[in-house]
C-alpha positions as CSV (number, residue, x, y, z in Angstrom):
1,M,34.0,76.8,106.9
2,Q,37.2,76.2,105.2
3,H,38.5,72.9,104.4
4,D,42.1,71.7,105.5
5,Q,44.3,72.1,102.5
6,S,47.4,70.4,103.8
7,H,49.3,68.0,101.7
8,S,48.7,64.2,102.0
9,C,50.0,61.2,100.4
10,C,47.2,61.4,97.8
11,D,47.8,65.0,97.0
12,H,47.4,66.1,93.3
13,D,48.8,68.8,91.2
14,H,46.3,71.6,90.5
15,P,47.2,73.0,87.2
16,T,46.2,76.8,86.6
17,D,45.2,75.9,83.0
18,G,42.3,73.8,84.2
19,G,44.0,70.6,83.1
20,T,43.4,67.2,84.8
21,P,45.4,67.0,88.1
22,R,48.2,64.5,88.4
23,P,48.6,62.4,91.3
24,V,51.9,62.6,93.2
25,W,53.1,59.1,92.1
26,K,52.9,60.1,88.6
27,R,54.9,63.2,89.4
28,L,57.8,61.3,91.2
29,D,61.1,61.4,89.4
30,W,61.4,57.6,89.3
31,I,64.9,57.6,87.7
32,F,66.3,59.8,90.3
33,W,64.7,58.4,93.4
34,G,64.8,54.8,92.2
35,S,68.5,55.0,91.4
36,L,69.2,56.9,94.6
37,V,67.4,54.3,96.8
38,I,69.4,51.4,95.2
39,I,72.7,53.2,95.5
40,L,72.0,54.1,99.2
41,Y,71.0,50.6,100.0
42,F,73.6,48.7,98.1
43,G,76.3,51.3,98.5
44,V,76.1,51.0,102.4
45,S,76.2,47.2,102.0
46,G,79.3,47.5,99.9
47,F,81.0,49.8,102.3
48,L,80.3,47.4,105.2
49,L,81.6,44.5,103.1
50,G,84.9,46.5,102.4
51,G,87.5,44.2,100.6
52,K,85.9,40.8,101.5
53,P,85.6,38.5,98.6
54,A,82.0,38.6,97.2
55,D,80.3,35.2,97.8
56,S,77.2,36.2,95.6
57,S,76.1,38.5,92.9
58,S,74.5,40.7,95.4
59,A,77.6,41.2,97.3
60,A,79.6,41.9,94.0
61,F,77.0,44.5,93.0
62,S,77.0,46.1,96.3
63,Q,80.9,46.4,96.1
64,A,80.7,47.7,92.6
65,V,78.2,50.4,93.6
66,W,80.4,51.5,96.6
67,K,83.5,51.5,94.5
68,L,81.9,53.8,91.8
69,V,80.6,56.0,94.4
70,E,84.0,56.2,96.1
71,T,85.7,57.0,92.9
72,M,83.2,59.5,91.5
73,W,81.9,61.5,94.6
74,W,84.6,64.1,94.7
75,G,84.4,64.8,90.9
76,V,80.5,65.2,91.3
77,A,81.0,67.4,94.3
78,L,83.4,69.7,92.6
79,G,81.3,69.7,89.6
80,M,78.2,70.8,91.5
81,V,80.3,73.5,93.2
82,S,81.6,74.7,89.7
83,V,77.9,74.8,88.6
84,G,77.0,76.7,91.7
85,I,79.7,79.4,90.8
86,L,78.6,79.4,87.1
87,T,75.2,80.3,88.0
88,R,76.5,83.6,89.7
89,I,78.7,84.4,86.8
90,P,76.8,86.6,84.1
91,R,76.5,85.0,80.8
92,E,78.5,87.7,79.0
93,F,81.6,86.9,81.1
94,I,81.5,83.2,80.2
95,M,80.8,83.9,76.5
96,S,83.6,86.6,76.5
97,I,86.0,83.9,77.4
98,L,84.7,81.1,75.1
99,G,83.9,83.5,72.3
100,T,80.6,83.9,70.6
101,G,79.4,82.2,67.5
102,G,81.7,79.3,67.7
103,G,84.4,79.0,65.0
104,I,87.9,77.6,65.3
105,S,88.8,80.3,68.0
106,G,85.6,79.4,70.2
107,I,86.4,75.7,69.7
108,L,90.0,76.0,70.8
109,R,89.1,78.0,73.8
110,A,86.5,75.5,74.8
111,T,89.0,72.7,74.4
112,A,91.6,74.4,76.4
113,A,88.9,75.0,79.1
114,G,88.2,71.4,79.2
115,V,91.8,70.4,79.8
116,L,92.5,73.1,82.4
117,L,89.3,72.1,84.4
118,D,90.6,69.3,86.8
119,L,87.4,67.2,87.1
120,C,86.4,63.5,86.5
121,S,84.2,62.5,83.5
122,H,81.1,62.6,85.6
123,G,81.9,66.0,87.3
124,I,82.6,67.6,83.9
125,L,79.3,66.8,82.5
126,L,77.7,69.1,85.2
127,V,79.9,71.9,84.2
128,G,79.4,71.1,80.4
129,S,75.7,71.2,80.6
130,K,75.8,74.5,82.5
131,L,78.2,76.1,79.9
132,Y,75.5,75.1,77.2
133,E,72.7,76.7,79.3
134,R,74.9,79.8,79.7
135,G,75.3,80.2,75.9
136,A,78.2,77.9,74.6
137,T,77.5,76.6,71.1
138,L,76.9,72.9,70.5
139,G,80.4,72.6,68.9
140,Q,81.9,74.2,71.8
141,T,80.1,72.0,74.3
142,I,81.2,68.9,72.4
143,A,84.8,70.0,72.2
144,F,84.6,70.8,76.0
145,L,83.3,67.4,76.8
146,V,85.5,65.4,74.6
147,A,88.7,67.1,75.8
148,S,87.9,67.0,79.4
149,P,87.6,63.6,81.2
150,W,91.0,62.2,81.5
151,N,93.0,65.2,80.4
152,S,93.0,66.7,83.9
153,F,96.4,67.5,85.3
154,S,96.0,64.9,88.2
155,L,95.2,62.2,85.8
156,M,98.0,63.1,83.4
157,L,100.4,62.6,86.4
158,V,98.9,59.3,87.2
159,M,99.1,58.2,83.5
160,T,102.8,59.4,83.3
161,A,103.5,57.2,86.3
162,M,101.8,54.2,84.6
163,I,102.8,54.5,80.8
164,G,105.5,57.1,80.7
165,W,105.3,60.8,79.5
166,K,105.8,60.0,75.9
167,W,102.8,57.9,75.5
168,T,100.8,60.3,77.8
169,L,101.5,63.3,75.9
170,T,100.9,61.4,72.8
171,F,97.3,60.4,73.9
172,V,96.6,63.9,75.3
173,L,97.6,65.6,72.0
174,L,95.6,63.2,69.9
175,S,92.5,63.6,72.1
176,L,92.8,67.2,71.7
177,V,92.9,66.9,67.9
178,I,89.7,64.6,68.1
179,A,88.0,67.3,70.3
180,V,88.8,70.3,68.0
181,I,87.7,68.3,64.7
182,S,84.6,67.1,66.5
183,G,83.6,70.5,67.7
184,L,84.1,71.9,64.1
185,I,82.1,69.1,62.7
186,F,79.2,69.8,65.1
187,E,79.5,73.6,64.3
188,A,79.0,72.7,60.6
189,L,76.1,70.4,61.1
190,V,74.3,73.1,63.1
191,K,75.0,75.7,60.3
192,K,73.5,73.1,57.9
193,G,70.4,72.9,60.1
194,T,71.0,69.0,60.6
195,L,71.5,69.6,64.3
196,P,69.8,72.2,66.5
197,A,71.4,75.4,67.5
198,N,71.7,76.4,71.1
199,P,68.7,78.8,71.8
200,N,70.7,80.2,74.7
201,T,73.3,82.1,72.6
202,L,74.2,85.5,73.6
203,A,75.5,88.6,71.8
204,I,78.1,90.5,73.7
205,A,78.1,94.4,73.5
206,V,81.2,95.6,71.4
207,D,82.5,97.9,74.4
208,F,82.4,95.0,76.9
209,R,85.7,94.8,78.7
210,F,86.1,91.6,80.7
211,W,88.8,92.5,83.3
212,S,87.4,96.0,84.2
213,E,84.0,94.5,84.4
214,A,85.2,91.5,86.6
215,R,87.1,93.9,89.0
216,A,84.0,96.0,89.4
217,R,81.7,93.1,90.1
218,L,84.3,91.3,92.5
219,S,84.7,94.4,94.6
220,K,80.8,94.3,95.4
221,V,80.8,90.6,96.5
222,Q,80.5,89.9,100.2
223,W,82.7,86.8,100.9
224,N,81.3,84.9,103.8
225,H,80.0,81.5,104.8
226,R,76.5,82.4,103.6
227,L,77.9,82.9,100.1
228,L,79.5,79.5,100.2
229,F,76.3,77.9,101.4
230,R,74.2,79.7,98.5
231,I,77.0,78.3,96.0
232,V,76.5,74.9,97.2
233,L,72.8,75.0,97.3
234,D,72.4,76.5,93.9
235,G,74.9,73.9,92.6
236,A,72.8,71.0,94.0
237,R,69.6,72.5,92.6
238,E,70.9,73.4,89.1
239,S,72.6,69.9,88.9
240,R,69.3,67.9,89.7
241,M,68.4,66.9,86.3
242,I,71.9,65.8,85.4
243,L,72.3,63.9,88.8
244,R,69.4,61.7,87.8
245,W,71.5,60.3,85.0
246,L,74.6,60.0,86.8
247,L,72.9,58.0,89.6
248,F,71.3,55.9,86.7
249,G,74.7,55.5,85.3
250,I,76.1,54.2,88.5
251,V,73.4,51.5,88.7
252,L,74.1,50.5,85.1
253,G,77.8,50.6,85.6
254,A,77.7,48.4,88.9
255,L,75.5,45.8,87.0
256,I,78.0,45.6,84.1
257,Q,80.9,45.3,86.5
258,T,79.1,42.5,88.3
259,F,78.4,40.4,85.4
260,V,81.3,41.3,82.9
261,T,84.8,40.8,84.3
262,T,87.7,43.0,83.3
263,E,90.4,40.2,83.6
264,N,89.6,38.9,80.1
265,F,89.2,42.3,78.7
266,Q,92.6,43.3,79.8
267,Q,94.4,39.9,78.9
268,Y,93.1,39.1,75.6
269,F,92.7,42.3,73.6
270,G,95.8,42.6,71.6
271,P,96.8,44.9,68.9
272,S,94.8,43.4,65.9
273,L,91.8,44.5,64.2
274,L,89.8,42.0,66.3
275,G,91.3,43.0,69.4
276,L,90.5,46.7,68.7
277,L,86.9,45.6,67.8
278,F,86.7,43.8,71.2
279,T,88.2,46.9,73.0
280,M,85.6,49.1,71.4
281,I,82.7,46.9,72.5
282,G,84.2,46.6,75.9
283,A,84.6,50.4,76.3
284,I,80.9,50.7,75.3
285,I,79.8,48.1,77.8
286,I,82.0,48.6,80.7
287,E,81.0,51.9,82.2
288,V,83.9,53.3,84.3
289,C,84.8,56.7,85.5
290,S,88.0,58.4,84.1
291,E,90.0,57.3,87.2
292,G,88.9,53.7,86.5
293,A,89.6,53.9,82.8
294,T,93.3,54.8,83.4
295,P,94.6,51.6,84.8
296,I,92.6,49.4,82.5
297,A,94.1,51.5,79.5
298,S,97.7,51.0,81.1
299,D,97.3,47.4,81.1
300,L,96.3,47.4,77.4
301,L,99.4,49.2,76.5
302,T,102.0,47.4,78.8
303,R,100.6,43.9,79.0
304,A,98.8,43.6,75.8
305,A,101.3,45.8,73.9
306,A,98.4,47.6,72.2
307,P,98.8,51.4,72.4
308,G,96.0,51.9,70.0
309,N,93.5,49.8,72.1
310,A,94.7,51.8,75.2
311,F,93.8,55.1,73.4
312,A,90.5,53.7,71.9
313,F,89.5,52.5,75.4
314,L,90.1,55.9,76.8
315,M,88.3,57.8,74.2
316,A,85.4,55.4,73.2
317,G,84.6,55.3,76.8
318,V,83.9,59.2,76.5
319,S,82.3,59.0,73.1
320,T,79.9,56.2,73.8
321,D,79.1,56.9,77.5
322,Y,75.4,56.4,77.9
323,T,75.4,58.7,80.9
324,E,76.8,61.5,78.6
325,L,74.3,60.7,75.8
326,F,71.4,60.9,78.2
327,I,72.7,64.2,79.5
328,L,73.3,65.6,76.0
329,R,69.7,64.7,75.0
330,E,68.6,66.4,78.2
331,I,70.3,69.9,77.5
332,T,69.7,69.9,73.7
333,K,66.3,68.2,73.8
334,S,67.4,66.3,70.7
335,W,68.4,62.6,70.5
336,K,69.9,63.4,67.2
337,A,72.6,65.7,68.7
338,A,73.3,63.1,71.4
339,L,73.8,60.2,69.0
340,F,76.0,62.3,66.6
341,L,78.5,62.3,69.5
342,P,79.6,58.7,68.8
343,L,78.9,59.0,65.0
344,V,81.3,61.8,64.8
345,T,84.1,60.9,67.3
346,V,84.3,57.0,67.0
347,P,85.5,56.8,63.4
348,Q,88.4,59.2,64.3
349,V,89.2,57.1,67.4
350,I,89.3,53.9,65.3
351,V,91.5,55.2,62.6
352,I,94.1,56.8,65.2
353,A,94.0,53.5,67.2
354,I,94.9,51.4,63.9
355,I,97.8,53.9,63.4
356,L,99.1,53.6,66.9
357,N,98.9,49.8,66.8
358,Q,101.2,49.6,63.8
């Protein structure tokens, strides 16, 4: 007589190596599901509250969660679709575009790709992690991430309307300089053995021809709704590990926005060394998406007359974003690689900010 082997709430893993079975509650991804439950509960509450004045910390937290979700969802959704598309593109195509072995050419290509891809800072993390998995070097991944978050065409237009095209162009060019320099530094650290190399690197055949291969492959694709569904499904599946940190970042960001006001941040951070120091601290503490960072940076430039602080706020938010650090740790399996992001980029940001404030 066979026993019923259907799953129950007390189900266990049955490892093939003879190890001790693990109960379901120990296998549960507490960061993902815990963050998701908090966001669903308080996000719905924030939506129902709308623009009503918050009369409690709970109401303020709910509104902060909803605002972050409302700001981020489209970027994350586009990022997941992009990841779904990338999963269907052979690695040799991606690496033929980015270049193999890194170097200045590969770093420049990765930086340009970061600017051309019109996604917010959270959506771009999904794509950056997939590029690393598909063979981009650590230096290329860093250059891509640093160049991307607020250098999209849509945000450039928003910034131009807020601070004018001269300051917008200045900020964009300086951020690209930091992205390229940072990418090259990471490449050098990998060559020295200080940081781990990407184990997913791929050598491209000498006779590989991108356009002829692309035409041949595209001619075999059957374009229909099933393909779109598979792309979305693959993107959601491949983005699971990254989404856990994005959800966790929303919870942390909402907590910070609830208990740290931005009014004082915008009003008192002038173009002094102390103001720059407070700006850097504020950028680290206040987790905002690229869309949220732009109006705050505009106030720092126009109201506080501190262009260096505005630039520092935009860039330090990228360089010290705890969500980005978590994800870098996840894809590289190295805390050292993640922590070198602020170590390499923040000094550059401070030097440029001081010059701009002068």
